[in-house]
C-alpha positions as CSV (number, residue, x, y, z in Angstrom):
1,M,79.1,53.2,153.4
2,T,78.4,56.5,151.7
3,P,80.7,58.0,149.0
4,Q,81.7,60.7,151.6
5,D,82.5,58.0,154.4
6,L,84.8,56.0,151.8
7,F,86.5,59.1,150.6
8,R,87.1,60.5,154.0
9,R,88.5,57.3,155.3
10,V,90.8,56.9,152.4
11,A,91.9,60.5,152.5
12,T,92.6,60.3,156.2
13,A,94.7,57.2,155.7
14,E,96.6,58.8,152.9
15,A,97.5,61.8,155.4
16,V,98.4,59.3,158.1
17,T,100.8,57.4,155.9
18,W,102.3,60.5,154.8
19,A,103.1,61.3,158.4
20,L,104.5,57.9,159.0
21,L,106.7,58.1,155.8
22,L,108.0,61.6,156.9
23,I,108.9,60.1,160.3
24,G,110.6,57.1,158.5
25,M,112.6,59.8,156.4
26,F,113.6,61.6,159.5
27,L,115.0,58.6,161.1
28,K,116.8,57.6,157.9
29,Y,118.3,60.8,156.7
30,V,118.5,63.1,159.8
31,T,119.0,60.9,162.7
32,E,120.7,58.1,160.4
33,T,119.3,55.4,162.9
34,T,117.3,53.1,160.7
35,E,116.0,52.7,157.2
36,L,113.2,50.4,158.4
37,G,110.7,53.4,158.6
38,V,111.2,54.3,155.0
39,T,110.9,50.7,153.9
40,V,107.8,49.9,155.9
41,F,106.0,53.1,155.8
42,G,107.0,53.9,152.3
43,M,105.2,50.6,151.1
44,A,102.2,51.4,153.3
45,H,102.0,55.0,151.8
46,G,102.4,53.7,148.3
47,V,99.6,51.3,148.7
48,V,97.3,53.8,150.3
49,F,98.3,56.4,147.7
50,L,97.1,54.2,144.9
51,T,93.9,53.3,146.8
52,Y,93.2,57.0,147.3
53,V,93.7,57.6,143.5
54,L,91.2,54.8,142.6
55,V,88.9,55.9,145.2
56,T,88.9,59.6,144.0
57,L,88.2,58.3,140.5
58,V,85.2,56.2,141.5
59,V,83.7,58.6,144.0
60,G,84.4,61.6,141.7
61,T,82.8,59.8,138.8
62,D,79.9,58.6,140.9
63,Q,79.3,62.1,142.4
64,G,79.3,63.9,139.1
65,W,82.4,66.0,140.0
66,T,83.9,68.1,137.2
67,T,87.2,66.9,135.8
68,G,88.8,69.9,137.4
69,R,87.6,68.8,140.8
70,I,88.8,65.2,140.1
71,V,92.2,66.6,139.2
72,R,92.4,68.7,142.1
73,G,91.5,65.6,144.3
74,L,94.4,63.6,142.5
75,L,96.8,66.4,142.9
76,A,95.9,66.8,146.7
77,S,97.7,63.4,147.2
78,I,101.0,64.8,146.2
79,P,101.9,67.2,149.1
80,P,101.7,65.7,152.5
81,F,98.2,66.0,154.3
82,V,96.4,68.0,151.6
83,T,93.9,65.1,151.0
84,V,92.1,66.0,154.3
85,P,91.4,69.8,153.5
86,F,90.4,68.7,150.0
87,D,87.8,66.3,151.5
88,R,86.5,69.2,153.7
89,A,86.3,71.5,150.8
90,V,84.3,69.1,148.8
91,E,82.0,68.4,151.6
92,R,81.6,72.3,152.3
93,T,80.5,72.9,148.6
94,G,78.1,70.0,148.6
95,G,80.1,67.5,146.5
96,F,79.0,64.4,148.4
97,G,75.6,62.8,148.2
98,P,74.2,59.2,148.1
99,W,75.7,56.7,145.6
100,R,74.2,58.1,142.4
101,L,75.2,55.9,139.4
102,R,73.1,52.9,138.5
103,P,73.5,50.0,136.0
104,P,71.9,50.2,132.5
105,G,68.2,50.0,132.5
106,S,67.5,51.8,135.7
107,P,66.3,55.5,135.9
108,Q,69.8,56.9,136.9
109,A,71.8,54.7,134.5
110,A,75.2,55.8,133.6
111,R,75.7,57.3,130.2
112,A,79.4,57.7,129.6
113,P,81.7,54.6,129.3
114,H,83.6,55.6,132.5
115,E,80.3,56.0,134.3
116,R,79.2,52.6,133.1
117,V,82.4,51.1,134.5
118,V,81.9,52.8,137.9
119,A,78.1,51.9,138.0
120,T,78.9,48.2,137.3
121,L,81.4,48.2,140.2
122,L,78.9,49.8,142.6
123,A,76.2,47.4,141.6
124,H,78.3,44.5,142.9
125,P,80.1,46.3,146.0
126,G,81.9,43.0,146.9
127,R,83.2,42.3,143.5
128,G,84.0,46.0,142.9
129,A,86.0,46.0,146.2
130,A,87.8,42.9,145.0
131,I,88.6,44.4,141.7
132,G,90.1,47.5,143.5
133,V,92.2,45.3,145.7
134,V,93.6,43.5,142.6
135,A,94.2,46.9,140.8
136,V,96.1,48.3,143.8
137,A,98.1,45.1,144.0
138,V,99.0,45.0,140.4
139,L,99.9,48.8,140.4
140,T,102.0,48.1,143.5
141,A,103.8,45.2,141.8
142,V,104.5,47.3,138.8
143,A,105.8,50.2,140.9
144,L,108.1,47.8,142.9
145,A,109.3,46.3,139.5
146,V,110.2,49.8,138.2
147,G,111.9,50.8,141.3
148,P,111.8,53.7,143.8
149,P,110.9,57.2,142.7
150,V,114.4,58.5,143.8
151,G,117.6,56.8,142.8
152,K,119.8,55.1,145.2
């Protein structure tokens, strides 16, 4: 899977879960028929949101995006559906290529500490994906312990 494929899939999933959450909110607050949509789709969106944040950091670091572009990518996850146009804008400006970073000792070795972390994750994709899943699970558990973003 290329960096663009990974980013596009997660950016699209983030937009889809936003839509589902908005539907759930409509059902809860407008029609007052059920809270189930917010409960289920809120959790799904939270998990995909955290995944999008991690993928943006990994892909942005690997692809050599500027700090500004990475921040714009992270901010794109806040308003509904903006991750998809952000993905298209990055593609249009040539922001995606093959995986770039390599572990120490190789010609394209990562230099900065954050690049070395990403290079290590990419050198062992299975282990990197497992670490990502654990990171999302831990962050989700923390978010659940803290409580919803809006008081009841």
